[in-house]
C-alpha positions as a printed NumPy array, in Angstrom:
array([[-39.802,  13.966,  23.09 ],
       [-41.092,  11.538,  20.857],
       [-44.584,  10.147,  19.026],
       [-45.319,   7.616,  18.083],
       [-45.667,   8.131,  14.504],
       [-42.825,   7.068,  12.901],
       [-41.16 ,  10.333,  10.694],
       [-38.98 ,   7.802,   7.937],
       [-40.562,   4.524,   8.089],
       [-39.199,   2.451,   5.291],
       [-40.897,  -0.644,   4.095],
       [-40.149,  -4.062,   2.743],
       [-36.769,  -2.479,   0.742],
       [-34.158,  -4.454,  -0.94 ],
       [-31.286,  -4.327,  -2.346],
       [-28.497,  -6.727,  -5.26 ],
       [-25.498,  -6.024,  -5.923],
       [-25.259,  -9.023,  -8.488],
       [-25.572, -12.481,  -6.663],
       [-25.976, -10.416,  -3.373],
       [-28.463,  -8.958,  -1.841],
       [-27.027,  -6.887,   0.478],
       [-30.777,  -5.605,   2.282],
       [-33.302,  -8.54 ,   2.157],
       [-36.865,  -6.784,   1.943],
       [-35.36 ,  -4.27 ,   5.208],
       [-38.408,  -2.212,   7.311],
       [-36.813,   0.757,   9.402],
       [-38.18 ,   3.708,  10.34 ],
       [-37.305,   7.052,  13.093],
       [-39.479,   8.975,  14.558],
       [-40.113,  12.887,  15.421],
       [-37.664,  13.935,  17.379],
       [-36.255,  10.279,  18.02 ],
       [-32.719,   9.02 ,  18.439],
       [-32.198,   5.881,  16.707],
       [-29.795,   3.546,  16.7  ],
       [-28.427,   1.785,  13.396],
       [-25.69 ,  -1.404,  14.698],
       [-24.646,  -4.888,  13.292],
       [-21.304,  -6.328,  11.924],
       [-19.628,  -5.302,   8.95 ],
       [-21.521,  -6.071,   5.65 ],
       [-24.551,  -6.569,   7.74 ],
       [-26.856,  -3.397,   5.326],
       [-25.918,  -0.529,   7.672],
       [-24.04 ,   1.363,   4.333],
       [-26.146,   0.219,   2.022],
       [-29.123,   1.69 ,   3.821],
       [-27.431,   4.796,   4.145],
       [-26.225,   5.496,   0.84 ],
       [-29.765,   4.484,  -0.02 ],
       [-31.075,   7.54 ,   2.071],
       [-28.794,   9.775,   0.816],
       [-29.878,   9.043,  -2.769],
       [-26.65 ,   7.06 ,  -3.496],
       [-28.095,   3.898,  -4.218],
       [-32.1  ,   3.422,  -5.657],
       [-33.08 ,   0.556,  -3.985],
       [-34.492,  -2.708,  -5.84 ],
       [-37.983,  -2.587,  -4.511],
       [-39.832,  -1.025,  -0.97 ],
       [-41.377,   1.706,  -0.399],
       [-39.698,   4.912,   1.647],
       [-42.205,   7.249,   2.9  ],
       [-40.84 ,  10.694,   5.157],
       [-43.496,  12.239,   6.521],
       [-46.603,  10.27 ,   5.919],
       [-45.299,  10.813,   1.979],
       [-44.041,   8.52 ,  -0.801],
       [-40.422,   9.631,  -1.7  ],
       [-38.318,   8.588,  -3.734],
       [-34.9  ,   9.518,  -3.659],
       [-33.034,   9.475,  -7.22 ],
       [-29.418,  11.747,  -6.215],
       [-28.375,  13.044,  -3.334],
       [-29.839,  16.105,  -4.348],
       [-33.417,  14.916,  -3.823],
       [-31.721,  13.147,  -0.114],
       [-31.322,  16.259,   0.317],
       [-34.589,  18.611,  -0.792],
       [-36.734,  16.097,   1.245],
       [-34.534,  17.123,   4.179],
       [-32.027,  14.536,   5.056],
       [-28.089,  14.877,   5.952],
       [-25.654,  12.456,   6.057],
       [-22.279,  12.599,   7.851],
       [-20.59 ,   9.741,   5.791],
       [-18.442,   7.261,   7.557],
       [-15.52 ,   7.834,   4.775],
       [-14.467,  11.908,   4.95 ],
       [-15.528,  13.787,   1.89 ],
       [-13.984,  16.388,   2.584],
       [-11.836,  18.912,  -0.107],
       [ -8.295,  19.515,   1.419],
       [ -7.872,  21.5  ,  -0.438],
       [-10.513,  23.872,   0.405],
       [-11.201,  26.328,   2.988],
       [-12.862,  25.185,   6.012],
       [-15.361,  27.085,   6.186],
       [-15.654,  26.177,   2.329],
       [-16.741,  22.301,   2.609],
       [-18.996,  23.343,   5.998],
       [-21.685,  24.763,   2.514],
       [-20.067,  22.077,   0.181],
       [-23.113,  21.015,  -1.419],
       [-25.143,  23.154,  -0.287],
       [-26.956,  25.091,  -3.492],
       [-29.445,  26.981,  -1.434],
       [-26.614,  29.147,  -0.858],
       [-26.036,  30.572,  -4.686],
       [-22.907,  29.195,  -6.376],
       [-19.761,  31.267,  -5.683],
       [-19.783,  32.92 ,  -2.212],
       [-17.672,  36.157,  -0.599],
       [-15.254,  34.917,   1.007],
       [-15.664,  36.202,   4.489],
       [-18.96 ,  35.611,   3.642],
       [-18.348,  32.311,   3.829],
       [-16.03 ,  32.317,   6.417],
       [-19.107,  34.045,   9.187],
       [-21.815,  32.163,   7.882],
       [-19.778,  28.695,   8.889],
       [-18.683,  30.069,  11.823],
       [-21.823,  29.517,  14.41 ],
       [-21.468,  25.836,  13.31 ],
       [-18.587,  24.959,  13.766],
       [-18.268,  26.535,  17.378],
       [-21.689,  24.446,  17.668],
       [-18.611,  21.087,  17.813],
       [-16.177,  22.549,  19.229],
       [-14.343,  24.525,  16.918],
       [-14.614,  28.245,  17.425],
       [-11.005,  28.498,  17.084],
       [-10.416,  27.395,  14.18 ],
       [-10.238,  29.954,  10.794],
       [-12.418,  29.073,   8.862],
       [-10.292,  30.67 ,   5.853],
       [ -7.325,  27.458,   6.603],
       [ -7.682,  24.718,   4.626],
       [ -8.993,  21.73 ,   5.457],
       [ -5.707,  19.666,   4.646],
       [ -3.777,  21.902,   7.514],
       [ -6.397,  20.116,  10.283],
       [ -6.163,  17.326,  12.065],
       [ -7.659,  14.422,  11.173],
       [-10.101,  14.297,  14.317],
       [-11.012,  18.28 ,  13.182],
       [-11.682,  17.102,   9.616],
       [-14.531,  14.354,  11.305],
       [-15.804,  17.604,  13.536],
       [-15.852,  19.56 ,  10.128],
       [-18.32 ,  16.677,   9.187],
       [-20.572,  17.14 ,  12.159],
       [-20.639,  21.028,  11.093],
       [-21.171,  20.253,   7.754],
       [-23.747,  18.666,   8.914],
       [-26.118,  20.958,  11.165],
       [-25.842,  23.518,   8.669],
       [-28.079,  21.357,   5.967],
       [-31.081,  22.393,   8.105],
       [-32.27 ,  18.49 ,   8.114],
       [-35.018,  16.546,   9.423],
       [-32.909,  14.047,   9.42 ],
       [-30.299,  13.767,   9.832],
       [-27.437,  10.331,   9.377],
       [-24.546,  10.79 ,  11.537],
       [-21.932,   7.396,  10.256],
       [-19.491,   6.134,  12.827],
       [-18.983,   9.961,  13.505],
       [-16.801,   8.623,  16.008],
       [-14.497,   5.758,  14.834],
       [-11.588,   8.383,  15.087],
       [-11.529,  10.552,  17.748],
       [-10.102,  11.14 ,  22.121],
       [-13.082,  11.16 ,  24.386],
       [-13.573,  14.76 ,  24.448],
       [-13.658,  15.403,  20.651],
       [-16.507,  12.465,  21.019],
       [-18.748,  14.428,  24.299],
       [-18.889,  17.16 ,  21.073],
       [-20.019,  15.036,  19.126],
       [-22.082,  13.462,  21.26 ],
       [-23.893,  16.904,  22.371],
       [-25.062,  17.446,  19.054],
       [-26.529,  15.034,  19.218],
       [-28.54 ,  16.017,  21.973],
       [-29.313,  19.208,  21.335],
       [-30.552,  17.88 ,  17.517],
       [-33.061,  16.113,  19.501],
       [-34.383,  18.863,  21.631],
       [-34.749,  21.04 ,  18.587],
       [-37.056,  17.561,  17.651],
       [-34.581,  16.585,  14.55 ],
       [-34.808,  13.082,  14.106],
       [-31.168,  11.053,  14.182],
       [-29.473,   8.491,  12.665],
       [-26.932,   6.79 ,  14.854],
       [-25.022,   4.324,  13.428],
       [-21.796,   3.107,  15.203],
       [-19.59 ,  -0.51 ,  16.272],
       [-19.296,   1.908,  19.322],
       [-21.677,  -0.41 ,  21.425],
       [-22.207,   2.155,  24.784],
       [-23.137,   4.846,  22.603],
       [-26.086,   2.935,  22.13 ],
       [-27.246,   3.293,  25.467],
       [-25.749,   6.409,  25.95 ],
       [-27.306,   8.003,  23.042],
       [-29.927,   5.921,  21.714],
       [-34.027,   5.571,  22.565],
       [-33.709,   2.661,  20.264],
       [-31.951,   0.123,  18.549],
       [-32.411,  -1.355,  14.923],
       [-29.959,  -4.875,  14.221],
       [-29.276,  -5.609,  11.227],
       [-27.793,  -9.14 ,   9.961],
       [-26.938, -10.757,   7.094],
       [-29.174,  -7.853,   5.221],
       [-31.89 ,  -8.345,   7.622],
       [-33.83 ,  -5.886,   9.872],
       [-34.763,  -6.784,  13.441],
       [-37.648,  -5.662,  15.052],
       [-36.036,  -2.59 ,  16.989],
       [-36.235,  -2.163,  20.378],
       [-35.705,   0.838,  23.727],
       [-32.813,   0.942,  24.475],
       [-34.122,   1.402,  28.353],
       [-35.025,  -2.488,  27.775],
       [-32.16 ,  -4.269,  26.969],
       [-28.348,  -5.282,  28.383],
       [-25.067,  -4.487,  26.223],
       [-25.311,  -8.331,  27.031],
       [-28.975,  -8.399,  25.499],
       [-26.808,  -6.578,  22.406],
       [-24.517,  -8.321,  21.471],
       [-26.887, -11.756,  21.453],
       [-28.883,  -9.874,  19.601],
       [-26.3  ,  -9.061,  16.927],
       [-23.966, -12.304,  17.122],
       [-26.415, -14.75 ,  18.909],
       [-23.922, -14.617,  21.879],
       [-22.521, -13.416,  25.374],
       [-20.172,  -9.903,  24.94 ],
       [-17.847, -12.974,  27.146],
       [-17.36 , -14.708,  23.783],
       [-16.131, -12.236,  22.361],
       [-13.262, -12.349,  24.313],
       [-11.127, -15.928,  24.135],
       [-10.189, -17.857,  27.384],
       [ -5.999, -16.876,  28.513],
       [ -5.417, -20.365,  28.729],
       [ -2.88 , -21.749,  31.727],
       [  0.278, -21.446,  30.226],
       [  3.604, -19.136,  31.814],
       [  4.334, -17.12 ,  29.279],
       [  7.971, -16.985,  28.181],
       [ 11.403, -15.552,  28.326],
       [ 11.581, -11.738,  27.842],
       [ 11.392, -10.73 ,  23.748],
       [ 10.862,  -7.36 ,  24.117],
       [ 12.237,  -4.7  ,  26.758],
       [ 12.57 ,  -1.067,  27.229],
       [ 13.785,   0.81 ,  29.448],
       [ 13.501,   4.798,  29.395],
       [ 12.79 ,   5.809,  26.251],
       [ 11.394,   8.831,  25.642],
       [ 10.544,  10.912,  22.385],
       [  9.484,  14.308,  21.729],
       [  5.476,  12.942,  22.655],
       [  5.761,  11.605,  25.675],
       [  5.991,  13.587,  28.988],
       [  7.929,  10.935,  30.855],
       [ 10.756,   8.   ,  30.73 ],
       [  8.502,   4.874,  29.508],
       [ 10.224,   1.425,  30.55 ],
       [  8.78 ,  -1.879,  29.276],
       [  8.104,  -5.661,  29.653],
       [  6.918,  -8.641,  27.279],
       [  7.192, -12.101,  27.583],
       [  6.85 , -15.265,  24.834],
       [  3.245, -15.426,  24.712],
       [  1.787, -12.772,  26.124],
       [  0.112,  -9.794,  25.6  ],
       [  0.467,  -6.177,  27.312],
       [ -2.17 ,  -3.862,  26.649],
       [ -1.243,  -0.154,  27.089],
       [ -4.597,   1.382,  27.992],
       [ -4.73 ,   5.593,  27.514],
       [ -7.343,   8.312,  25.616],
       [ -6.362,   9.144,  22.219],
       [ -3.068,  10.843,  22.328],
       [ -1.601,  10.068,  26.067],
       [  1.14 ,   8.851,  24.605],
       [  0.609,   4.05 ,  24.148],
       [ -0.152,   4.899,  19.762],
       [  3.153,   6.848,  20.458],
       [  5.056,   3.944,  22.561],
       [  4.354,   1.573,  19.85 ],
       [  5.704,   4.411,  16.8  ],
       [  8.997,   4.371,  19.08 ],
       [  9.378,   1.264,  19.487],
       [  8.398,   0.323,  15.63 ],
       [ 11.074,   2.968,  14.324],
       [  8.178,   5.045,  12.78 ],
       [  9.203,   7.792,  15.527],
       [ 12.424,   8.838,  16.692],
       [ 13.675,   8.279,  20.029],
       [ 14.874,  11.65 ,  22.228],
       [ 16.915,   9.013,  24.804],
       [ 15.947,   5.203,  26.065],
       [ 16.979,   1.308,  24.716],
       [ 14.623,  -1.101,  23.627],
       [ 15.774,  -4.755,  22.42 ],
       [ 14.831,  -7.63 ,  20.716],
       [ 15.551, -11.039,  22.876],
       [ 18.31 ,  -9.072,  23.862],
       [ 19.367,  -6.859,  21.149],
       [ 19.383,  -3.472,  20.463],
       [ 17.1  ,  -1.372,  18.272],
       [ 18.141,   1.271,  15.893],
       [ 16.156,   4.141,  16.732],
       [ 14.324,   5.627,  14.121],
       [ 14.246,   3.274,  11.658],
       [ 11.581,   0.643,  10.843],
       [ 14.088,  -1.224,   8.728],
       [ 16.06 ,  -2.213,  11.389],
       [ 12.905,  -2.906,  13.988],
       [ 11.788,  -4.89 ,  11.427],
       [ 15.058,  -7.042,  11.145],
       [ 14.805,  -7.046,  14.577],
       [ 12.076,  -9.157,  14.494],
       [  9.614,  -6.012,  15.692],
       [  6.655,  -6.494,  13.198],
       [  3.874,  -2.505,  13.864],
       [ -0.089,  -2.466,  12.012],
       [ -0.702,   1.339,  12.999],
       [ -3.886,   2.704,  14.344],
       [ -5.03 ,   3.907,  10.   ],
       [ -5.047,   0.872,   8.074],
       [ -6.501,   2.945,   5.272],
       [ -3.522,   5.077,   5.18 ],
       [ -0.478,   2.798,   6.086],
       [ -1.65 ,  -0.389,   6.713],
       [ -2.953,  -1.651,   4.068],
       [ -2.283,  -1.127,   0.115],
       [ -5.494,  -0.456,  -0.605],
       [ -5.337,  -0.565,  -4.8  ],
       [ -3.42 ,  -3.402,  -4.432],
       [ -4.539,  -7.254,  -3.814],
       [ -4.888,  -9.043,  -0.701],
       [ -2.466, -11.325,  -1.928],
       [  0.679,  -9.008,  -2.025],
       [ -0.984,  -7.554,   1.229],
       [ -0.345, -10.447,   2.683],
       [  3.539, -10.905,   1.788],
       [  4.645,  -7.661,   2.012],
       [  5.978,  -7.573,   4.665],
       [  7.413, -11.198,   3.743],
       [  9.319, -10.577,   0.227],
       [ 12.506, -12.169,   1.29 ],
       [ 10.73 , -15.809,   1.293],
       [  8.914, -15.521,  -0.908],
       [ 11.531, -14.254,  -3.849],
       [ 15.347, -15.106,  -4.468],
       [ 17.529, -12.999,  -6.17 ],
       [ 14.983, -10.035,  -6.637],
       [ 12.218, -12.429,  -8.643],
       [  9.04 , -12.724,  -6.708],
       [  8.059, -16.743,  -6.625],
       [  4.079, -16.498,  -7.369],
       [  3.634, -20.193,  -6.393],
       [  5.527, -19.28 ,  -2.412],
       [  3.885, -16.214,  -2.519],
       [  0.805, -18.042,  -3.171],
       [  1.192, -21.072,  -0.438],
       [  2.129, -17.943,   1.93 ],
       [ -0.683, -16.167,   1.612],
       [ -3.217, -19.089,   1.481],
       [ -1.043, -20.022,   5.307],
       [ -2.218, -16.511,   6.639],
       [ -5.473, -16.153,   5.388],
       [ -6.267, -19.686,   7.038],
       [ -4.927, -18.87 ,   9.668],
       [ -6.744, -15.469,  10.216],
       [-10.024, -16.317,   8.321],
       [ -9.746, -13.941,   5.165],
       [-11.809, -15.994,   2.304],
       [ -8.833, -17.851,   0.416],
       [-11.744, -17.011,  -2.75 ],
       [-11.141, -13.304,  -2.73 ],
       [ -7.101, -13.359,  -2.195],
       [ -7.184, -11.686,  -5.934],
       [ -9.276,  -9.127,  -4.88 ],
       [ -8.129,  -5.156,  -4.331],
       [ -7.394,  -4.448,  -0.54 ],
       [ -9.962,  -1.45 ,  -0.529],
       [-12.787,  -4.134,  -1.81 ],
       [-13.153,  -5.401,   1.378],
       [-15.117,  -5.095,   4.134],
       [-13.437,  -3.084,   7.976],
       [-13.241,  -5.738,   9.617],
       [-11.317,  -8.335,   6.767],
       [ -9.49 ,  -5.171,   5.81 ],
       [ -8.015,  -4.984,   9.658],
       [ -7.495,  -8.789,   9.515],
       [ -5.628,  -8.22 ,   6.383],
       [ -3.363,  -5.633,   8.241],
       [ -2.876,  -7.234,  11.605],
       [ -2.05 , -11.521,   9.85 ],
       [  1.037,  -9.195,   6.91 ],
       [  2.855,  -9.791,   9.908],
       [  2.466, -13.18 ,  11.492],
       [  4.151, -13.676,   7.535],
       [  7.415, -12.492,   8.634],
       [  7.173, -14.522,  11.932],
       [  8.032, -11.399,  14.105],
       [  9.571, -12.011,  17.589],
       [  7.225,  -9.515,  18.357],
       [  4.094,  -7.662,  17.241],
       [  2.963,  -4.429,  18.121],
       [ -1.301,  -3.327,  17.502],
       [ -2.671,   0.228,  17.355],
       [ -5.743,  -0.13 ,  18.258],
       [ -6.878,  -3.826,  16.453],
       [-10.298,  -3.214,  16.276],
       [-10.993,   1.031,  15.374],
       [-14.041,   0.54 ,  12.917],
       [-14.559,  -3.076,  13.395],
       [-17.898,  -4.231,  14.188],
       [-18.518,  -7.366,  16.71 ],
       [-18.17 , -10.21 ,  14.817],
       [-14.901,  -9.332,  13.674],
       [-13.751,  -8.333,  16.8  ],
       [-13.63 , -11.304,  18.4  ],
       [-11.861, -13.177,  14.695],
       [ -9.085, -10.55 ,  15.994],
       [ -9.163, -11.396,  18.97 ],
       [ -9.04 , -14.547,  19.526],
       [ -6.488, -14.835,  16.442],
       [ -3.593, -12.063,  18.452],
       [ -4.904, -14.902,  21.449],
       [ -3.598, -18.373,  18.874],
       [ -0.627, -16.417,  17.714],
       [  0.583, -15.817,  21.5  ],
       [  0.114, -18.991,  22.487],
       [  2.604, -20.205,  19.76 ],
       [  5.183, -17.869,  20.854],
       [  5.004, -14.182,  20.163],
       [  4.938, -11.171,  21.921],
       [  2.014,  -9.457,  21.298],
       [  1.301,  -5.08 ,  22.165],
       [ -1.983,  -3.606,  21.792],
       [ -2.251,   0.372,  22.132],
       [ -6.151,   0.785,  23.291],
       [ -9.067,   3.571,  23.472],
       [-11.116,   1.388,  24.552],
       [-10.745,  -0.24 ,  27.926],
       [-12.772,  -2.974,  27.571],
       [-10.569,  -4.685,  25.294],
       [ -7.57 ,  -4.111,  26.85 ],
       [ -9.383,  -6.154,  29.519],
       [-10.58 ,  -8.851,  27.514],
       [ -7.302,  -9.412,  25.7  ],
       [ -3.955,  -8.244,  28.018],
       [ -2.154, -10.557,  30.186],
       [ -0.796,  -7.301,  31.547],
       [ -2.155,  -3.985,  31.393],
       [ -0.708,  -0.923,  31.209],
       [ -2.15 ,   3.085,  31.396],
       [ -1.01 ,   5.749,  30.074],
       [ -1.989,   9.931,  30.58 ],
       [ -1.178,  12.81 ,  28.976],
       [  2.079,  11.558,  27.968],
       [  3.191,   9.237,  30.833],
       [  3.057,   5.849,  31.637],
       [  0.818,   5.736,  35.212],
       [  0.908,   2.159,  36.871],
       [  1.723,  -1.243,  35.273],
       [ -0.349,  -4.427,  37.227],
       [ -1.352,  -8.059,  35.686],
       [ -4.054,  -8.111,  34.224],
       [ -6.608,  -9.844,  37.745],
       [ -5.269,  -7.042,  39.607],
       [ -7.693,  -4.874,  38.424],
       [-11.112,  -3.511,  36.324],
       [-13.209,  -1.803,  34.678],
       [-12.712,   1.703,  37.544],
       [ -9.721,   1.897,  38.031],
       [ -8.279,   1.267,  34.988],
       [-11.131,   4.86 ,  33.5  ],
       [ -9.503,   6.251,  36.739],
       [ -6.354,   6.247,  35.365],
       [ -6.522,   6.797,  32.313],
       [ -8.68 ,   9.611,  33.19 ],
       [ -8.18 ,  11.319,  36.435],
       [ -5.095,   9.774,  37.11 ],
       [ -4.942,  11.873,  40.919],
       [ -7.887,  10.055,  41.862],
       [ -6.587,   6.659,  42.037],
       [ -6.394,   4.626,  44.538],
       [ -2.693,   3.705,  44.676]])
């Protein structure tokens, strides 16, 4: 239960970076024992606020009070000493250290040195709380999965014994089972009387966890509202000024064309049953399934990133060699992975180079790059995908998550593939950028490209796909026209297919 007095209160806080005003006289509060959701588009100011509370940024103006006393967070240590702990959006673990060492990394209360086994015993209860009790606390972080690393970040937050705990996009890279673990942790913290600030792009989590929600837009804060008093459509309208239906573009009335991608009896080490798939020109096919269901593995196998055990993949009637991304690209397949920062874009290279990277043959002659051709091609892609052309010379890593995703997907249009495969097209992307990406995918499909997306977001699949293919535990469950399915049937098929109606 929450009381009416704010435990943490930011009043008229502003922060600028040069001419960019990231926060503009923001008011924000969280009460004792409350879960406060913080939502907004990328660039709305959410991350800046979190970094101010973490002691990483100092506000230009405004006041912060904690338990009724004014405070200044002049560094991460001061923030932590005041009782604030943060699970950062970007993983901040040290891969070569043990799990136990990472749980207590930066915790000055434990001294500069602790015996490894004592450290492991101390870390075990926190790991158990996030469902990682089976991991050896002495094993190195580099030996565990990305999902497990995210949960270790949560365990690290629990070890701080803080009054205010900030979860910054904690479930962006997690499957449903891990997401439920994080939710259970949040509920347990609230039961203990802690205050939680929950930053997320997953709007269903807002209604599942939060007592109230604060919407940021263009660096300004709206008055917080109780989640019991609003609907999902209300929340999206507060964020965008439009409704849920406005997220997805019209499908149009033109019928899809000839089959451009044919998959028969495809099997890999990660798939438990053969996959059959047809994709036509102008069609968007949505592969729906939880993380690890086999949907992403199907895309990887088609794109040559995962070896096939058996089966045939053909583009426009011509077989695509197995286990060769280069051969798949030459055959007319573009592939945008689910992890843009690992293998989707070159973070330390300019946007212009990222956009033309799959199309070097079109912007060079005899191995000599034409800067003029490179700029012309990147200009066309940027215009198509609404990427600010004034930022083409900027490093891709400096863009917001939504713009990075537009680069990761849009770059493939320059090579004019017959088929575009997009894994988790809007993971970690705000609502506004999602709407743009959906619109761009529909536009290039309308120009005759066949598109296949794999997504763990059922709303996304139902909103954008013409044909819906469901997956469960490495096997294809069904193939249906979009009109022949709904959210209830889709959810059953990707979670408990044995209970789904025939």
